N, C-alpha and C positions, 0 to 999 in steps of 0.2 A: 503493499499499499503507499510505498515511497512515492511512486509515481502519481498516485490519487492526489495525495496533498501537494504535490508540485505542479499538478494541472490547474489548481485554484489561483486565484489573483493573491496578491500579496496582502492586499486587506482581508479578504476571507481566511487566508490561512493563518493571520494575527489573531482575528476574532475567534477563530476556532481552537487556537492555542491558548486560551485563557478558559475554556470549558471543560467540564467532568460529564461523564454520563454513567448512567446504571446499567449494569449488563446483569440480566436477569436469567437464571436458568430454567425458570418456569416458561419461558416465552415458546421454546419450541414444543410445549405440550398443550398447546392452545387448543380448547374442545375437548381436552382428556383431563383425567385427573392425575396431576403430576405427583412423582415420588415426593416424600416429605423433606423438607430440608434442603431443598435444592439452593444453591448459592447466589446470593446477589452480591455484587462488589461495584465499588464505584472507581472509575478509571479515567485518566485524561483522553480528551477526544483526540489529541496530537501527541503521539510517545515517540521518544528516541530509542533507536537500537541501542542496547548497552554495547554492543562490539563495534558497531560502525559509526554511532552518532547520528545517522540519518534518521530524519523525521518521518513518521509513518501515519496514516490516518486509523485511528483505532475504534472504530464501530462498525457493526455488522447486523443485517436485519435478522439474523438469527438469534440474537442475545441481547442487542441494545434497545432498552426500554425507553429511554428519555433523558435529554440533558437537563442536568440538574438546576443550572442558573437561568434556564428559559421558561416561559409560560407553557402549558400544554400545547397550545396551537402553535407557538414560536419552534417549540422542541420537534413537533411532528413535520413541520414543514423543512427545519434544516436537515433533519435525519433523512427525510424521503429524498431530499436532493442530493446528499451524500450516497444513500442507497442507489438512487439512481445511476448516479456517476459509474459506482463499481460494477453495478450489475450490466450497464449497457455500453460502458466503452471497451471496444475490442482490446485495447494495447493492457488493459488490465487484467486480461484472463490467459490463461494456457490450457488447452485441452488435450488429455492425455488419451492417445490410442493405444488402449490395452491390449497388450498379446502375452501367450505365456511368458513367466518369469520376468515380467515388467515390474521394476522396482522405482518407487518414487519417494524421494524426500523433499519436504518443505519447510520453512521455518515460520512457525504460528506466530512469531513476534511480528512479523513484516509482511503475511499474506493471508488471504482468506481462502477457505475451499469449500466446494459444494459437490457433492457427489450427486451425478445424473444417473438416474434410475433408467437406463436405456438398455442395459445389456441382457434383458429375458428372453430366451429361456436358459442363458448361462449363470453362472454363479460368478461371485468376485469374492476374494478372502483379502482382509486388511488387518495390519497390526497398528497400534498406536504406540509409540514411544516418546516419552516426555522427559527431557532433561531438565533438572533442577535449576532452578534461576530465581531473579528477584521479582517484584511486581513491576508492570509497565510504569515508567517515570517519563514525565513531560519533558 
């Protein structure tokens, strides 16, 4: 999401750089009873990668519920603009053509992923590996 923040105007980058958003583990369960005690956490909207120092947009439609410092209407408007940029800008995506023994790694600190369920009747197997690290920082 480095490129996503860089695609925005300097004024919008500065505005977003002062904001935090709530990431809510219940959002993916909309319409269903979520498991108990799913996490909610507050993170900067723009974070710095701990190794490269590059800024990244740190919101996603799957977990980000609202921007803390804005009214509900303002928050929806800003988040929808950012979600739309992320979803519709081709240069922000990578589509993997899965073949036997394909192995893919990505850095969740600066990327987003979305599994497309278009492989029926075949199956796909995945493992998640998480490296310990600190909370995202502005």
